[in-house]
Each structure stands twice: as C-alpha cells, then as structure tokens.
C-alpha positions as MATLAB code, in Angstrom:
seq = 'MTGGPELITFGCRLNTYESEVMRRHATEAGLADAVIVNTCAVTAEAERQARQAIRKARRERPDARIIVTGCAAQIAPEKFAAMPEVDRVIGNEEKLRAETWGAAAEQRVLVNDIMSVRETAAHLIEGIEGRARAFVQVQGGCDHRCTFCIIPFGRGPSRSVPIGEVVRQVRALVEAGYNEVVLTGVDITSYGPDLPGRPTLGQMVRRLLALVPELPRLRLSSLDPVEIDEDLWRLIAEEPRLMPHLHLSLQAGDDMVLKRMKRRHLRADALAVCARARDLRPDIALGADLIAGFPTETDEMFENTLRCVEEAGLTWLHVFPYSPRPGTPAARMPQVDGRLRKDRAARLRALGAAQAATFLAGRVGTSATVLAEKPELGRIEQFAEIVLDRPAEPGRLVRADVVGVEGERLLGRVVDAPAC';
ca = [
     -16.013  -11.742   -9.428;
     -15.396  -15.521   -9.475;
     -14.379  -18.170  -11.972;
     -11.583  -16.065  -13.431;
      -7.851  -16.628  -13.688;
      -5.655  -17.308  -10.692;
      -3.918  -14.116   -9.498;
      -0.711  -14.307   -7.471;
       0.013  -10.804   -6.194;
       3.142   -9.509   -4.495;
       3.897   -6.121   -2.993;
       1.809   -3.045   -2.396;
      -1.884   -2.224   -2.195;
      -1.688   -0.739   -5.671;
      -0.714   -4.154   -7.018;
      -3.720   -5.643   -5.202;
      -5.988   -3.133   -6.921;
      -4.401   -3.702  -10.322;
      -4.748   -7.460   -9.979;
      -8.519   -7.018   -9.849;
      -8.426   -4.900  -13.017;
      -6.449   -7.672  -14.731;
      -8.790  -10.345  -13.386;
     -11.695   -8.652  -15.121;
      -9.854   -8.070  -18.412;
      -8.440  -11.612  -18.539;
     -11.790  -13.183  -17.721;
     -13.538  -11.196  -20.438;
     -10.785  -12.258  -22.865;
     -11.414  -15.949  -22.145;
      -8.275  -16.508  -20.062;
     -10.055  -18.062  -17.087;
      -7.504  -20.874  -16.919;
      -4.457  -18.565  -16.790;
      -2.144  -17.910  -13.857;
      -1.174  -14.223  -13.630;
       1.788  -13.343  -11.422;
       1.823   -9.643  -10.473;
       5.385   -9.047   -9.288;
       7.053   -6.528   -6.961;
      10.555   -5.089   -7.315;
      10.976   -3.290   -4.003;
      13.454   -5.906   -2.717;
      15.504   -8.742   -4.150;
      13.531  -11.075   -1.878;
      10.263   -9.995   -3.515;
      11.685  -10.934   -6.933;
      12.951  -14.260   -5.603;
       9.511  -15.061   -4.212;
       7.914  -14.218   -7.558;
      10.238  -16.571   -9.447;
       9.559  -19.277   -6.869;
       5.793  -18.791   -7.276;
       6.123  -19.041  -11.082;
       7.980  -22.354  -10.856;
       5.479  -23.703   -8.335;
       2.547  -22.658  -10.530;
       4.031  -24.537  -13.484;
       4.550  -27.680  -11.390;
       1.017  -27.588  -10.048;
      -0.694  -26.509  -13.277;
       1.378  -27.808  -16.188;
      -1.250  -26.875  -18.779;
      -1.997  -23.356  -17.530;
      -0.946  -20.219  -19.356;
       1.450  -18.346  -17.051;
       1.575  -14.579  -17.547;
       4.017  -12.404  -15.592;
       3.595   -8.667  -15.036;
       4.216   -6.008  -12.378;
       7.226   -3.907  -11.412;
       9.873   -6.646  -11.567;
       8.650   -7.665  -15.018;
       8.632   -4.028  -16.160;
      12.187   -3.389  -14.990;
      13.745   -6.667  -16.189;
      11.400   -8.341  -18.696;
      14.230  -10.381  -20.184;
      14.768  -12.237  -16.881;
      11.209  -13.494  -16.793;
      11.017  -14.119  -20.534;
      14.024  -16.423  -20.140;
      12.158  -18.619  -17.635;
      10.833  -21.734  -19.429;
       7.734  -21.688  -17.204;
       6.598  -18.269  -18.486;
       4.321  -17.915  -21.526;
       4.036  -14.140  -21.601;
       5.530  -11.004  -20.004;
       3.441   -7.815  -19.835;
       4.479   -4.328  -18.666;
       2.863   -2.204  -15.988;
       1.036    0.076  -18.395;
      -0.053   -2.661  -20.789;
      -1.450   -4.903  -18.060;
      -4.302   -2.450  -17.394;
      -5.495   -2.267  -21.022;
      -8.329   -4.564  -22.065;
      -6.837   -5.023  -25.537;
      -3.650   -6.482  -24.064;
      -5.576   -9.536  -22.958;
      -7.492  -10.066  -26.215;
      -6.903  -13.057  -28.445;
      -5.260  -10.909  -31.108;
      -2.655   -9.537  -28.681;
      -0.253  -12.440  -28.456;
       3.138  -10.716  -28.417;
       5.179  -12.771  -25.937;
       6.945   -9.782  -24.384;
       4.841   -6.612  -24.323;
       6.690   -4.030  -22.223;
       6.991   -0.408  -23.281;
       9.105    2.511  -22.041;
       7.273    3.335  -18.818;
       8.956    6.749  -18.681;
       6.954    7.792  -21.740;
       3.604    7.293  -19.968;
       1.818   10.540  -19.123;
      -1.603    9.401  -17.879;
      -3.009    7.079  -15.252;
      -6.340    5.808  -16.474;
      -9.158    5.231  -14.013;
     -10.341    1.619  -13.743;
     -13.634    0.917  -12.026;
     -13.647   -2.335  -10.090;
     -16.536   -3.669   -8.057;
     -14.475   -4.051   -4.927;
     -11.695   -6.515   -4.299;
     -12.414  -10.202   -4.130;
     -12.337  -11.543   -0.592;
     -11.814   -8.144    1.057;
     -14.118   -6.027    3.153;
     -12.721   -2.707    1.933;
     -12.163   -1.449   -1.590;
      -9.148    0.314   -3.071;
      -9.216    3.160   -5.566;
      -6.095    4.228   -7.441;
      -5.754    8.004   -7.526;
      -2.148    8.342   -8.690;
       0.605    6.369  -10.403;
       4.351    6.679  -10.823;
       6.928    8.716   -8.931;
       9.107   11.721   -9.826;
      11.439   11.332   -6.836;
      14.757    9.511   -6.981;
      15.472    8.062   -3.571;
      18.858    6.365   -3.792;
      17.573    2.955   -2.637;
      14.476    2.752   -4.821;
      13.994    1.123   -8.216;
      10.216    1.642   -8.283;
      10.166    4.831  -10.453;
      11.686    2.705  -13.224;
       8.859    0.211  -12.850;
       6.061    2.764  -12.509;
       7.178    5.753  -14.585;
       6.555    9.458  -13.872;
       3.950   10.699  -11.419;
       0.468   11.145  -12.897;
      -2.918   11.699  -11.308;
      -6.460   10.430  -11.877;
      -8.917   13.354  -12.340;
     -11.077   14.116   -9.326;
     -14.292   13.390  -11.219;
     -13.129    9.856  -12.017;
     -12.144    9.237   -8.404;
     -15.565   10.416   -7.257;
     -17.296    8.204   -9.837;
     -15.431    5.117   -8.679;
     -15.961    5.738   -4.993;
     -19.668    6.438   -5.484;
     -20.063    3.183   -7.426;
     -18.275    1.223   -4.709;
     -20.461    2.726   -1.987;
     -23.553    1.869   -4.031;
     -22.215   -1.704   -4.269;
     -22.185   -1.871   -0.461;
     -18.613   -0.971    0.494;
     -18.339    0.969    3.744;
     -14.621    1.691    3.553;
     -12.457    2.856    0.661;
      -8.665    3.198    0.585;
      -7.087    5.729   -1.771;
      -3.900    4.239   -3.137;
      -1.055    5.011   -5.515;
       2.731    4.967   -5.736;
       3.238    8.428   -4.181;
      -0.204    9.822   -3.436;
       1.024   13.013   -1.736;
       2.354   14.074   -5.162;
      -1.245   14.051   -6.463;
      -2.460   16.853   -8.685;
       0.197   19.054  -10.342;
      -0.398   17.389  -13.718;
      -4.158   18.131  -13.612;
      -6.001   21.345  -14.518;
      -5.989   23.690  -11.539;
      -3.196   21.674   -9.886;
      -5.310   20.291   -7.006;
      -3.510   18.865   -3.979;
      -4.277   15.531   -2.363;
      -6.096   17.311    0.450;
      -8.246   19.298   -1.976;
      -9.146   16.130   -3.833;
     -10.061   14.294   -0.609;
     -12.159   17.255    0.586;
     -14.132   17.308   -2.669;
     -14.504   13.524   -2.654;
     -15.980   13.491    0.844;
     -18.292   16.404   -0.013;
     -19.528   14.780   -3.231;
     -19.956   11.282   -1.752;
     -21.498   12.047    1.663;
     -22.761    8.474    1.930;
     -19.184    7.085    2.191;
     -18.737    6.104    5.866;
     -14.969    5.593    6.014;
     -11.957    6.713    3.987;
      -8.323    5.706    4.418;
      -5.147    6.862    2.707;
      -2.179    4.722    1.722;
       1.414    5.699    2.545;
       2.134    9.451    2.733;
       5.364   11.386    2.248;
       5.473   13.324    5.539;
       6.694   16.671    4.179;
       4.183   16.687    1.314;
       1.037   16.647    3.477;
      -0.794   19.802    2.389;
      -2.801   22.193    4.538;
      -6.177   20.976    3.255;
      -5.284   17.451    4.312;
      -4.175   18.671    7.743;
      -7.556   20.360    8.184;
      -9.339   17.144    7.247;
      -7.236   15.171    9.714;
      -8.380   17.594   12.397;
     -12.032   17.960   11.448;
     -13.320   15.108    9.287;
     -14.488   12.031   11.248;
     -14.920    9.972    8.059;
     -11.167   10.226    7.387;
      -9.861    7.467    9.621;
      -7.435    8.394   12.451;
      -4.632    6.327   10.974;
      -1.712    7.630    8.921;
       1.076    5.539    7.448;
       4.207    7.581    6.749;
       7.080    6.893    4.369;
       9.838    7.716    6.883;
      12.498    5.078    5.977;
      14.944    6.197    8.726;
      15.308    8.417   11.758;
      18.890    9.593   11.322;
      19.728   12.748    9.380;
      22.820   11.409    7.633;
      21.040    8.267    6.506;
      18.066   10.322    5.288;
      20.386   12.587    3.299;
      22.145    9.605    1.737;
      18.740    8.146    0.910;
      17.925   11.463   -0.796;
      14.740   11.773    1.192;
      12.935   15.118    1.424;
      12.700   15.241    5.205;
      15.005   15.124    8.210;
      14.493   13.586   11.632;
      13.036   16.809   13.080;
      10.538   16.997   10.210;
       9.302   13.473   10.921;
       8.887   14.199   14.627;
       7.089   17.469   13.872;
       4.634   15.763   11.511;
       3.826   13.083   14.089;
       3.399   15.666   16.841;
       1.113   17.811   14.674;
      -1.028   14.802   13.713;
      -1.401   13.820   17.363;
      -2.226   17.378   18.423;
      -4.952   17.603   15.773;
      -6.329   14.103   16.352;
      -5.324   12.783   19.793;
      -6.680    9.271   19.075;
      -4.657    8.875   15.852;
      -2.456    5.829   15.192;
       0.727    6.399   13.225;
       2.640    3.832   11.212;
       5.773    4.012    9.096;
       7.923    2.269    6.516;
      11.496    1.825    7.760;
      14.653    0.415    6.175;
      17.196   -1.300    8.435;
      20.864   -1.478    7.524;
      20.973    1.142    4.785;
      24.503    1.453    3.299;
      26.941    3.322    5.626;
      24.488    3.065    8.565;
      26.525    2.909   11.788;
      25.342    1.634   15.167;
      24.826    5.247   16.273;
      22.753    6.053   13.174;
      20.588    3.002   13.772;
      20.095    3.958   17.423;
      18.849    7.345   16.204;
      16.181    5.550   14.189;
      15.149    3.480   17.215;
      14.834    6.630   19.322;
      12.853    8.336   16.548;
      10.315    5.487   16.551;
       9.890    5.913   20.305;
       9.735    9.717   20.257;
       7.278    9.778   17.359;
       5.035    7.227   19.060;
       4.812    5.032   15.963;
       2.467    2.073   16.280;
       2.400    0.053   13.053;
       5.838   -0.504   11.504;
       6.622   -1.986    8.088;
      10.305   -2.893    8.432;
      12.525   -3.981    5.548;
      16.171   -5.039    5.778;
      17.961   -3.004    3.116;
      18.112   -4.826   -0.218;
      20.508   -3.512   -2.891;
      18.787   -2.959   -6.228;
      21.096   -2.954   -9.266;
      21.075    0.425  -10.992;
      20.377    2.458   -7.870;
      22.981    4.781   -6.268;
      22.682    3.056   -2.885;
      23.782   -0.252   -4.405;
      27.176    1.376   -5.096;
      27.601    2.671   -1.531;
      29.533    0.744    1.181;
      27.175   -2.020    2.282;
      26.251   -3.066    5.822;
      26.825   -6.747    6.586;
      23.752   -8.816    5.750;
      23.502  -10.405    9.188;
      23.658   -6.978   10.809;
      20.863   -5.756    8.529;
      18.654   -8.652    9.629;
      19.525   -8.075   13.282;
      18.644   -4.394   13.054;
      15.384   -5.215   11.276;
      14.525   -7.661   14.072;
      15.232   -4.988   16.705;
      13.027   -2.492   14.890;
      10.213   -5.028   14.619;
      10.525   -5.860   18.316;
      10.275   -2.169   19.195;
       7.293   -1.820   16.884;
       5.595   -4.774   18.574;
       6.176   -3.229   21.992;
       4.785    0.130   20.848;
       1.774   -1.605   19.309;
       1.155   -3.490   22.562;
       1.149   -0.199   24.470;
      -1.284    1.290   21.971;
      -3.621   -1.714   22.170;
      -3.619   -1.646   25.965;
      -4.579    2.010   25.803;
      -7.690    1.216   23.752;
      -9.191   -1.035   26.448;
     -12.221    0.682   27.930;
     -12.998    2.647   24.775;
     -15.633    1.956   22.135;
     -15.023    1.632   18.414;
     -16.765    1.342   15.090;
     -15.520   -1.911   13.598;
     -15.389   -2.854    9.934;
     -15.978   -6.605    9.944;
     -13.497   -8.449    7.704;
     -14.524  -11.951    8.785;
     -17.572  -12.946   10.841;
     -15.771  -12.478   14.170;
     -12.780  -10.346   13.129;
     -12.559   -6.721   12.048;
     -10.586   -3.483   12.344;
     -11.235   -0.387   14.399;
     -10.779    3.144   13.087;
      -7.043    3.106   13.933;
      -6.621   -0.130   11.907;
      -6.024   -2.399   14.898;
      -7.531   -5.867   14.559;
     -10.325   -6.759   16.958;
     -11.938  -10.115   17.736;
     -15.700   -9.792   18.174;
     -17.728  -11.802   20.683;
     -20.445  -12.487   18.129;
     -20.417  -12.703   14.336;
     -21.003   -9.757   12.030;
     -21.439   -9.839    8.271;
     -18.104   -9.106    6.535;
     -18.073   -5.587    5.129;
     -20.559   -4.253    7.675;
     -19.912   -1.700   10.410;
     -20.714   -2.558   14.030;
     -20.167   -0.767   17.332;
     -18.125   -2.610   19.935;
     -16.690   -1.966   23.361;
     -12.997   -2.818   23.644;
     -12.776   -5.152   26.639;
      -9.270   -6.611   26.413;
      -6.190   -7.586   24.437;
      -5.188  -11.035   23.240;
      -1.773  -11.198   21.587;
      -1.710   -8.608   18.803;
      -5.487   -8.154   18.700;
      -8.106   -6.343   20.701;
     -11.122   -8.126   22.145;
     -14.495   -6.530   21.551;
     -18.068   -6.892   22.776;
     -20.602   -5.959   20.110;
     -23.063   -3.440   21.545;
     -25.450   -2.796   18.671;
     -26.619   -3.938   15.241;
     -24.695   -3.054   12.061;
     -24.398    0.702   11.722;
     -25.238    0.545    8.018;
];
C-alpha cells in the first residue's frame, strides 16, 4: 500500500502490525498527508525518542497533521496533548477502528479506559510495506503484573483473536504471496482462555498449520518460558514449518531478581526450557529479552545472569538497561546507578555477540532455506542474516549453502531456483 500517511513506529512487532492497520484506515479517510507517530512505553528512552520524532516531524512538515498514538499515548495522553506540535492523540483501542479516522471523528484526545476492553478484533492487512514477512496479531493485552512493566496499562487485559480469524488472515496472506508469517501479540503464550473451549497457543498453531498447509514458514514472537504448552512442545519437535527459533521473555538469570520482578519462572526453569527445546530440535536458535541493572541487582546477581546466558546457549539477545517507569513497583525500589546499568547492558550485549559468533561459525558447511528480504540479503530458518552470492526476489525462498561468516552475517551460495 503506497501513497498513504507517513508512519513513524517505535517498539514491538505488534506496533509494526498495527501501524499498517492505521495506514489503511487513515488513507481511506483521506489523511494521506498526515504523520502518525505510534509510540512505545517500554522505556523512558522510547518515550523520549517519540517526542523527539514529533518535534522533528513538525519542523520538516509544518503543514502536516500530526497524530500520536500507541502505548505511551495511551498511558499519558495529557503529555502528548500538551505538545504544541501534536494535532490529535488517539488511544490503543481507538487507533484500530476505521471510524476513528473518519472526518466526523475529530475529538482531539480520544483515549478510553483500556482496562475495560474485552476483545481484540482481527484486522486483515495485505502484508507489511517494505517487509518480506507478514505479521498477524493473535492476542492483545496482558494479565500479568511484572514489577518493572507499564505495558499492561497501555494494552489492557489479555484477549485472544478466534482461531478462525487467524486462519482467515494467514490464508489471505499466503494467497497474496507471503512465504513467512509471524504470530504476534503482547503475551502470546496467554492465548486462549477467553475463547470458547479455552484453546492454548499450541492448539491454535497446530490447527492453523493443518488448515493452511500451503504456508511454508511460521514464526512466533516472544514467549513466556513457563507458559509453553505441551501442544507447542510437540510442534517444536515435529513440525518443520515452525521455524527452529524461539525468543524467550527471560529478563534475568538470578532467582532473587526474578522474584523481585514478579516473574513466573526461576533460573532453573529457564535453563530447563532451553535444554528441552534443544533436545527436541537440536538445530534451534534461542534468543531472549534481558534487563540489565534491575533495582537491587548486585554484582553477584548480574554474574548469575551472565552465566545463565552461557549455560542456556542463548544466541540472539535483546538487552535493555533498566528504565524506571512511574507507577510501577520497581520504580520505588532501591535503584542501581545509571552508569552501572549501562555497563552491565554493554557486558550482556558483548556476551550475546560472542555467543552469536559461535552459532554463526557452527552453521558454516550446512545448507539453509533462505527467505530473501533484499535481493542479496535474507534470513535462514534460525533467523540469522545471510548474504547471498546472487540476487533473489524479496519475499521468495531459495536454497543456499552456508560458506562463511562476515561480521554478524553468514555468507551463502545459492544452489537452486526459488523454492516457491
């Protein structure tokens, strides 16, 4: 979809998906000249970047209509409404409704009580502009209350998209030519208890793959390690179309820190999940979200997290220095010095880079099915980037031999024509 409004998107894959829904609604409402800023509230830095982007957009496009939405706008609409650059503030539920963008809906601040929302509506998009893979939202909101996290107050309670709607969207995307789909949400392992029959995430994925046999590749967004159900474990072991790549919401590798975070797992649970995944699928790549410098974290606690990363064999790390969010319990705990937080985050990232380098070196001499993202760049099943020796059409699947490593990417020699 081209010729629509400018979208500036921060944060998670779910925001990326929702930006495409808004692009369609805003374009149909005649707002092609608008700038829509889809904010994130996971850290104070994410909010700062959003405000910076809003001011820059106004400088560069003085006549544009600037509309702000997303989690930061949902949680603190008054902050964005007070910015002279902003024309309109829209909440997380309202932003996905077509009528919100219509000419008659001109309320400057339109943000409801997100905790009152009980459904996540399905929104069919024809892929995501400029991306080789498509995202499908299967769940929204979160019922957990981790002490560091403000996101439940931006996303509301957990709610699931019915399996039939998920199947309909995925089938339409495959018919449109997409070879890889990512199932996304705020807390997708909590999928299902609000639906008839209370299906689990694994049961939904099993039915999806059975009902859309023409889908070549399926990925899952971040998983809560202790909420992976038995159906999903069986699929990890047996289903080649479910990619051998799991990203886990671990956050830390020290028991005391995990308890103070109010997580639902301990260090031993995280190690057990990683070991089970590797036993079932020896070629699997495991990633994790990790927070460095959580309040009260001592040097010994941090070292436990470093050792956990090594023992679990984690490859792709998303590392965040702890950022206090007003209104969360962790913000009232004794804080770790900011410079120490950044130093610990740097050490975690360095360890992650070393683990990734080991993983990449281990792929040399293997073959892979590559989803081309650019003519000479794609990703293998385990999500590692690979540079191809000859161009392939973005969005297509090609077979390649892994012949080397260059920096943080594999090098591949294409061995046959597009697989489909």
